[in-house]
C-alpha positions in Angstrom: -2.5 -77.5 71.2 -3.7 -74.0 69.7 -2.7 -72.3 72.9 0.8 -73.6 72.6 1.4 -72.4 69.2 -0.3 -69.1 70.2 2.4 -69.0 72.8 5.2 -69.9 70.7 4.2 -67.1 68.1 4.0 -64.5 70.7 7.9 -65.9 72.2 9.0 -66.0 68.7 8.0 -62.6 67.8 9.4 -61.2 70.8 13.0 -63.0 70.3 12.7 -61.7 67.0 11.7 -58.2 68.0 14.6 -58.1 70.5 17.2 -59.2 67.9 16.9 -56.9 65.4 19.3 -54.5 64.8 16.9 -51.8 65.0 15.5 -51.7 68.6 12.1 -51.0 69.0 10.9 -48.9 72.1 7.7 -50.1 74.4 5.5 -47.2 75.0 2.9 -47.1 77.9 -0.4 -45.9 76.3 -2.7 -45.9 79.4 -3.2 -46.8 83.2 -6.2 -47.8 84.6 -8.1 -49.1 87.4 -11.3 -51.7 87.0 -13.7 -52.1 90.3 -15.2 -55.6 90.5 -18.8 -56.3 91.3 -17.0 -57.6 95.0 -15.3 -54.1 95.1 -12.0 -55.6 94.5 -9.7 -53.2 92.1 -7.7 -54.5 89.2 -5.1 -52.5 87.7 -4.2 -52.4 84.4 -1.4 -51.1 82.2 -1.7 -51.0 78.5 1.9 -51.0 76.1 2.4 -50.9 72.7 5.5 -51.4 70.8 6.8 -48.4 68.7 5.4 -49.7 65.6 2.4 -50.8 67.0 3.2 -54.6 65.9 2.6 -55.8 69.3 0.5 -54.5 72.0 0.2 -56.2 75.5 -1.1 -55.5 78.8 0.3 -55.8 82.6 -2.2 -56.6 84.9 -2.4 -56.7 88.6 -5.4 -58.8 89.7 -6.3 -59.5 93.4 -4.6 -62.3 95.1 -2.7 -63.0 91.9 0.7 -61.6 90.9 0.8 -59.2 88.1 0.5 -61.0 84.6 1.8 -59.9 81.2 -0.8 -60.6 78.5 -0.3 -60.4 74.9 -3.2 -58.5 72.6 -5.2 -60.9 70.2 -7.6 -60.3 67.4 -11.3 -59.8 68.6 -14.3 -59.6 66.9 -15.7 -56.6 69.5 -13.7 -55.1 72.0 -10.0 -56.0 73.2 -9.0 -59.2 74.3 -5.7 -60.0 76.0 -4.6 -63.6 76.8 -2.0 -66.1 77.4 -4.3 -68.8 76.2 -3.4 -71.2 78.7 -4.4 -69.5 81.9 -5.9 -65.9 82.2 -7.7 -63.4 79.6 -8.9 -60.0 80.0 -11.6 -58.9 77.8 -13.0 -55.0 77.7 -15.6 -53.1 75.8 -15.9 -50.0 76.3 -15.5 -48.7 80.0 -16.7 -52.6 81.4 -13.8 -55.7 81.4 -14.2 -59.4 82.2 -11.2 -61.5 83.8 -11.6 -65.4 82.7 -9.7 -67.9 84.4 -9.0 -71.5 82.9 -10.6 -74.2 84.5 -9.3 -77.8 85.2 -11.7 -79.0 82.4 -10.2 -76.3 79.7 -13.2 -74.1 79.7 -12.7 -70.4 80.4 -14.6 -69.5 83.5 -15.5 -65.9 84.8 -13.1 -65.1 87.7 -14.2 -61.5 87.8 -17.2 -60.2 85.8 -18.8 -56.6 85.5 -15.5 -54.5 86.3 -16.3 -50.6 85.6 -13.7 -48.5 84.9 -12.8 -46.2 87.7 -12.7 -42.6 87.0 -9.5 -41.2 88.5 
């Protein structure tokens, strides 16, 4: 239920922002690549609305299409999730990608993802 509420909030926020008279632009903040422990590459593009009211990522995961995940509050690091399928959590130069399991628990899909120096 919480997942649906969060997703509904994100959707309504985007609809509201799109319908505003003064349009907000989306800014590409950063692009980074991470190498997984199994030597696969995860590519992440970090975006924000110009007023900083919403941050999100476009993440390209091996064997999965590109996903868009909004930024949510986090006690440490940065967390991006749709709260229903995927979560990208970064702290410092490392990231972990989680996928929701059939029993509703977050399982690590790729851990120990290290920022690649480009």
